[in-house]
N, C-alpha and C positions, 0 to 999 in steps of 0.2 A: 613322149616330150610333154605333151598334155595330161597325163597322166600325175607328171610330175607335180610339175604346178596342182596341182588339184588337189592332190596331197598335202602338200606344202599351205594350200589358201585353209585345209584341212586344219591343218595340223597347227598353225597361225589363231584360226577362230577357237580349238579349245584351248590352247595357253592362252589367249587374252583373257577368256569364259572362266580359267580357272583363277588370273590375276584378280578382276574383279572379285571373284568370290571370295579369295582370301582380304581383299582391302573390305570389302562390305565385313565380313567375317569378324575382321579385328575393330573395322570402327564399332559394331553392335556389341563388342565385349568390351569397348572404352562405354560406351555408353550405359552399359546395365555397371556395369564400378563405380562411373561418375555418380550414378540414383544411388546407387549404396552405399556409396560415403557419402552423399550429401543426407538421406536419408539418418544413418547413423547421425552427425552432424545436425541434425535437428531435435533427433533422439537426446542429444545429448545438451545442447541448450535449452531444451525446457527445465533438466538441472539444475538447484543450487550451486551457484561458486565458493560461496564458504555459508558456515553455519557457525556459531558464537554463542558460547554456553552463560549465563549470569554476567551476561553484560551490564556496560552506561555508560550513557555518553553525553558530554552538554556540550550545545549550541548556544552562539555567542551572542551577543545582538552587534550592530554597527559599532558599537563604542570601546566592544572590546569588553561587555562585562557579560557574564553568566546571565543567558535568560531561558535554558530551561534545561532542564536534567531527564531524557529517557531512558528507563534502567525494564531491564525484563529476565524472563529465565531463561530464553532462548529467541535467538537472532540469525533469521532464514533469510537470506539475500538471492533471488534469484534477477539473472541480467539481461532476460527480457522484461523488459519494460524497467528495470531498473527500479522494483519491489521488492522491500523486504518486508518481512512476516516478522513480527513477536508475538511470544507466548506471555500470558501473566503480563501484559505489561506493565509499568508505572509511568507515567508524565508529571512532573513536578514544575512547576512555574517557577519562577526566580524573579517577576519582575521589581525592579526599584521603585518603582510609586504608589503598586497594588500588592495586597493579602495575597502570599501565595498558593497555588490551585494543585491540588495531588487530583489528579487523576486515574482510576484504575479500570480495568476491562478483562475477560477473554481472551483475544486477542486484538492487533492491530496492523494496520496494513499502511506504509510505512511509500511515500511515489513522491511524483511534482519535486526531481529533487528536491526532496528532506519537507517541504513545504505544507503539506495535507499527511495528516497522522489518518485514518478513517479508524474508532472501535468499533468492535463487532464483539457482543455476549457481555450481559450485565453492568455494562458501565455505572460509576460512581465517582461521581464528580464534589470534594469537598473542599471549601474555601475555609480555613479558622475565620473564631470569630478574633475581632481584633478591638482596642480602645472605640476606637469607630464604628464600627462596622458589628453586625451580629455574623453567627455560623451561617455559610448556605451551604444545604446539599440537593443536588441532583444525581435523579437515576432514570438509566434511561437505556434502550435493549441497541442501542446505535447511536453514534455522535464523531463528527467531522470537524479532528482540528484544526484553525490554520496556527500552529504555535506563534508564528512571526509578528502576525498579524492579531493575535492575542483574541480571537474570535472564535468560538466555537458555534456549529451551528445539527439540525435532524429534524426529521420528517416525523421520527416516533413518539411514541407515547410517551410522557415527561412528568416525572414528580420530584417537587422541590421544597425543601424545610426552608424558610428560612429565619432563623429565630423560632417564636413560637407561631409561626404563620404555615400553610401547606398550601399547594397551586399544583392545580395541574393543567398538562396541556398538551395537543397533537401535536408536534412539531416545538421547534425553538431557537430561535437566535440571540445568542449572545453574546458579549464585549463586555473582555475584563479589563481593558482600559477605558474605557468609558462606565465602569461597571452598570454595562444596561442589561434588559436579559425580557424578552418580548415571548411571550406563550402564544402559539396560533393555536388555529380552530379552536371546537368549545372544548371549555375546563370548566374549572371550579377553583373559588377560594376562601378556604378556613382561616376565619383571622382568629385571635387568644381574646378573650374577655378584658374589657378595658382595666385598669386598674383601678379599685377603690379611691376619692380621695380622703 
C-alpha cells in the first residue's frame, strides 16, 4: 500500500512537471511570436504610407481664399510624425495684399499639421517687381517657412538682392505681410550709385 502511494506521488509530480513545462513552452512561444510581430510592425511603421508623383495642393486661408500653392516632383508621406517629404518643391504664395512670392529648393519637409515647411538645398526666394516694389531675391542653404503666418527664417548665410542693392547676413527673419526683413550677424550691404540729377 505504501509503495502504491509513493508511486502515485511520483507519477503526480511527473505529470505536474510536464504540465508546467508545456504551459511554460506555450507562453514562451507566444512571447516570441508577439515580439516578432511587434518588430515587423515597427519596421513597416517607418515605411511611407503614400507617395504622389508630380503633385500640387492649394491651402486656403480663414476667409476661404487660396493662400498658397505647394507643388513638387514627388511627395512622400511618413505616418510616424505625420511628416511629408517633397522632392524639388515650389511654394507659391498668393497673399492678396502683398506681391506673390515663389520659393524653390531641392527638398522640403512639411510637418506640424502642415503649418511649417523646412526647405533644404539651394533655396531660392523670388518676389517679382510691382509698380510699388522692386524685385526681391534671397538665396540660402536652408529656410523654414510658416505659410499661414506669412513669415520665414533661417540661421544660415543669406544673400539678398533688392533692385540694384545687395546684402548678406548670417541668419534672417522675414515677414511678407509687413514686408520687413531682418538680416542677422555680420553682413555687408552694397547700394547702387545715386543717379545724376
